[in-house]
Backbone as CSV, one residue per row, in Angstrom:
resi,resn,N_x,N_y,N_z,CA_x,CA_y,CA_z,C_x,C_y,C_z
1,UNK,101.898,109.700,121.216,103.274,110.001,121.771,104.205,109.347,121.529
2,UNK,105.368,109.669,121.359,106.317,108.770,120.727,107.581,107.891,121.956
3,UNK,107.465,106.908,121.912,108.785,106.574,122.870,109.774,107.090,122.724
4,UNK,111.124,107.364,123.582,112.512,107.959,123.766,112.889,107.495,122.320
5,UNK,112.873,106.166,122.039,113.943,106.193,120.871,113.486,106.591,119.559
6,UNK,111.954,105.968,119.600,111.107,106.765,118.182,111.435,107.804,117.657
7,UNK,111.469,109.288,119.040,111.625,110.526,119.351,113.365,110.225,118.892
8,UNK,114.288,109.578,118.762,115.702,109.999,119.090,115.918,109.113,117.378
9,UNK,115.326,108.797,116.667,115.234,108.307,115.648,114.902,108.972,114.696
10,UNK,113.623,109.770,114.689,112.701,110.550,114.224,113.966,111.697,113.953
11,UNK,114.431,112.203,115.066,115.559,113.503,115.196,116.806,112.647,114.103
12,UNK,117.240,111.973,114.177,118.036,111.394,113.304,118.281,111.702,112.454
13,UNK,117.058,111.365,111.690,116.676,110.781,110.112,116.399,112.259,109.802
14,UNK,115.088,113.231,110.594,115.492,115.019,110.397,117.037,115.982,110.082
15,UNK,117.969,114.849,111.103,118.754,115.856,110.705,119.496,115.314,109.953
16,UNK,119.519,114.196,109.824,121.015,113.772,108.540,120.112,114.104,107.287
17,UNK,118.961,114.424,107.145,118.177,114.294,105.547,118.599,115.837,105.288
18,UNK,118.129,116.531,106.409,118.382,118.313,106.145,120.172,118.388,106.120
19,UNK,121.255,117.850,106.599,122.329,118.335,106.740,122.880,117.649,104.977
20,UNK,122.334,115.748,104.798,123.033,115.704,103.357,122.220,115.321,102.730
21,UNK,121.254,116.483,102.686,120.279,115.719,101.583,120.055,114.442,101.174
22,UNK,120.139,113.329,102.140,119.310,112.007,101.474,118.717,111.442,102.883
23,UNK,117.980,111.011,102.950,117.763,109.680,104.360,118.748,108.915,104.519
24,UNK,119.560,108.651,106.106,120.348,107.605,106.398,119.491,106.247,105.625
25,UNK,120.580,104.888,106.129,120.132,103.752,105.936,120.282,102.776,106.920
26,UNK,119.196,102.271,107.043,119.076,101.422,108.322,119.994,100.959,108.864
27,UNK,121.296,100.439,108.330,122.736,100.531,108.877,123.367,101.540,109.573
28,UNK,122.915,102.767,109.011,123.135,104.143,109.350,122.753,104.104,111.052
29,UNK,121.520,104.003,110.533,121.233,104.703,112.030,120.897,103.239,113.025
30,UNK,121.389,101.843,112.861,122.243,101.566,113.724,123.201,101.870,114.188
31,UNK,124.162,102.160,113.423,125.591,103.025,114.099,124.507,103.995,115.240
32,UNK,124.774,105.202,114.177,124.081,106.246,115.158,122.891,106.176,116.325
33,UNK,122.296,105.200,116.526,121.733,105.102,117.498,121.781,103.982,118.737
34,UNK,123.110,103.450,118.325,123.246,102.073,119.115,122.494,100.987,119.153
35,UNK,121.792,101.005,118.341,120.475,99.528,118.106,120.886,98.937,117.581
36,UNK,119.710,97.529,117.548,120.386,96.342,116.669,119.524,96.595,115.569
37,UNK,119.713,96.116,114.380,118.781,96.270,113.163,116.946,96.103,113.212
38,UNK,117.157,94.741,113.715,115.954,94.575,114.112,115.111,95.639,115.056
39,UNK,115.494,96.013,116.056,115.040,97.158,117.159,115.152,98.247,115.873
40,UNK,115.770,98.591,114.825,115.825,99.883,114.121,114.661,99.565,113.897
41,UNK,113.978,98.834,112.934,112.796,98.360,111.902,111.353,98.429,112.431
42,UNK,111.305,98.139,113.314,110.887,97.936,114.787,109.968,99.454,114.885
43,UNK,111.054,100.260,115.468,110.719,101.541,115.062,110.102,102.552,113.790
44,UNK,110.735,102.253,112.844,110.434,102.195,111.588,108.945,102.156,111.602
45,UNK,109.107,100.701,111.834,107.187,100.413,111.342,106.526,101.298,112.678
46,UNK,106.754,101.614,113.700,105.858,102.834,114.220,105.927,103.859,114.008
47,UNK,107.254,104.301,113.301,107.208,106.069,112.510,106.302,106.131,111.511
48,UNK,106.097,104.486,110.880,105.124,104.943,109.537,104.049,104.784,109.839
49,UNK,103.567,104.186,110.696,102.093,103.832,111.326,101.189,104.838,111.661
50,UNK,102.451,105.664,112.557,101.966,107.478,113.066,102.086,108.655,112.130
51,UNK,102.506,107.907,110.714,102.255,109.217,109.591,103.531,110.156,109.664
52,UNK,104.326,109.473,110.201,105.748,110.682,110.226,106.569,110.329,109.846
53,UNK,106.887,109.316,108.695,107.759,108.819,107.709,106.868,107.784,106.555
54,UNK,107.460,107.608,105.751,106.883,106.683,104.672,107.844,105.777,104.286
55,UNK,107.624,104.629,104.713,108.965,103.651,104.599,107.996,102.200,104.810
56,UNK,108.896,101.058,103.891,107.939,99.978,104.061,108.995,99.081,103.984
57,UNK,109.058,97.577,104.695,110.321,96.531,105.374,110.566,96.076,104.196
58,UNK,110.185,96.378,102.499,110.396,95.597,101.541,111.569,96.442,100.874
59,UNK,111.533,97.639,101.637,112.516,98.639,100.935,112.922,99.174,101.992
60,UNK,114.208,98.742,102.546,114.160,99.402,104.221,115.088,100.585,104.089
61,UNK,115.868,100.950,103.104,116.266,102.250,103.100,115.816,103.287,102.711
62,UNK,114.898,102.996,101.956,113.944,104.117,101.538,112.928,104.498,102.725
63,UNK,113.380,105.610,102.929,112.577,106.246,103.633,112.664,107.951,103.017
64,UNK,111.359,108.082,103.591,110.616,109.410,102.777,110.224,110.181,104.398
65,UNK,110.389,111.454,104.988,110.048,112.154,105.924,109.197,112.751,105.226
66,UNK,107.749,112.716,106.218,106.594,113.592,106.048,106.697,114.722,107.437
67,UNK,106.768,113.678,108.658,107.146,115.639,109.230,108.367,115.064,110.244
68,UNK,109.315,116.051,110.350,110.760,115.733,110.801,110.822,115.733,112.587
69,UNK,109.669,115.762,113.099,109.340,116.202,114.557,107.969,116.138,115.382
70,UNK,108.491,115.849,116.410,107.396,115.328,117.097,106.027,116.317,117.400
71,UNK,105.201,115.871,116.811,103.300,116.404,117.188,103.119,117.158,118.034
72,UNK,103.292,117.746,118.514,102.528,118.615,119.938,101.592,117.654,120.297
73,UNK,101.327,117.328,121.433,99.177,116.878,122.163,98.939,118.166,122.499
74,UNK,97.386,117.864,121.908,96.268,118.595,122.528,96.240,118.409,124.226
75,UNK,96.535,119.517,124.627,95.994,119.583,126.486,94.250,120.441,126.371
């Protein structure tokens, strides 16, 4: 289960890429979420680890969306 900020960043990335045909840069995510660059990098680490996106710190502005929305939990 994603935290609120993780869900928000994933939603911003999904909506941004659907509307603009590219993913946002880290700086654009900072502006859209009001978070610091370090905070966004941490969120992107989590999203990559959970396989929502493909992303590496060595190329911070290269984000590939694997799943644009949070997975539903099994009850």
